[in-house]
C-alpha positions in Angstrom: -90.6 38.3 -14.7 -86.3 38.3 -15.5 -83.8 38.4 -13.2 -82.7 41.4 -15.2 -85.6 43.2 -14.9 -85.4 42.4 -10.9 -82.6 44.2 -11.0 -83.6 47.2 -12.9 -86.1 47.9 -10.3 -84.0 47.4 -7.6 -81.6 49.9 -9.1 -84.3 52.5 -9.9 -85.0 52.2 -6.2 -81.9 52.9 -5.4 -81.6 55.5 -7.8 -85.0 57.3 -6.3 -83.4 57.6 -2.8 -80.1 58.7 -3.7 -81.7 61.8 -5.1 -84.0 62.4 -3.0 -80.9 62.4 -0.7 -79.0 65.2 -3.1 -82.8 67.1 -3.4 -83.6 66.6 0.8 -79.9 67.5 2.1 -79.1 71.2 3.7 -75.9 71.4 1.1 -75.7 68.5 -1.2 -72.2 68.3 -2.5 -70.8 67.1 -5.6 -69.9 63.9 -4.1 -73.4 62.8 -3.2 -74.1 64.0 -7.4 -71.9 61.3 -8.3 -73.5 58.7 -5.8 -76.3 59.9 -7.6 -75.2 59.8 -11.0 -73.7 56.5 -10.8 -76.9 54.8 -9.3 -78.2 56.7 -12.6 -76.1 54.7 -14.7 -76.1 51.5 -13.6 -79.8 51.6 -13.5 -79.8 52.4 -17.5 -77.2 49.9 -18.0 -79.8 47.3 -15.9 -82.6 48.2 -18.4 -80.3 47.4 -21.3 -79.7 44.5 -20.0 -83.5 43.9 -19.6 -84.1 45.2 -22.8 -81.8 42.8 -24.6 -82.7 40.0 -22.7 -86.6 40.7 -23.1 -86.7 41.6 -26.2 -87.7 45.5 -26.3 -86.6 47.8 -28.2 -84.8 48.6 -31.5 -80.9 48.1 -32.0 -80.9 51.9 -32.0 -82.3 52.4 -28.5 -80.6 49.3 -27.7 -77.5 51.4 -28.4 -78.5 55.1 -26.5 -79.6 53.4 -23.2 -76.2 51.7 -23.3 -74.2 54.4 -24.1 -76.3 57.2 -21.8 -75.7 54.6 -18.9 -72.2 54.5 -19.3 -71.5 58.6 -19.9 -73.9 58.4 -17.0 -71.9 56.1 -14.8 -68.2 57.6 -15.8 -69.3 61.2 -14.5 -70.7 59.7 -11.4 -67.6 57.9 -11.3 -65.3 61.1 -11.3 -66.8 63.2 -9.2 -66.7 59.9 -6.5 -62.9 59.9 -7.0 -62.8 63.8 -7.4 -64.3 64.7 -4.8 -63.9 61.1 -2.1 -62.2 63.3 0.4 -64.5 65.7 1.0 -67.6 64.0 2.1 -69.6 65.6 4.5 -72.7 63.0 5.2 -70.6 60.6 7.0 -69.6 58.2 4.0 -65.7 59.9 4.8 -62.7 58.0 3.4 -61.6 55.4 5.7 -58.1 56.4 5.5 -58.8 60.3 6.3 
């Protein structure tokens, strides 16, 4: 098992935690959605790294995995940046 595969597994676990917090919260916020999307994007990119290292998938599959990982991570980062000061789950901006 390579380090890329271990990273992908860890990121997948963190994505499950983030989505679980999003779904079980009283009132989901865009900030929590951004966290979940960013974790999913990083998971997809770690999966891309694993696919490259292990020789899985075709070039098209790798390109699709990479493009979707970047797109999801960017959307998550934009949500985090946009709603940074409005986080209601204790993860507030230290200056706010």
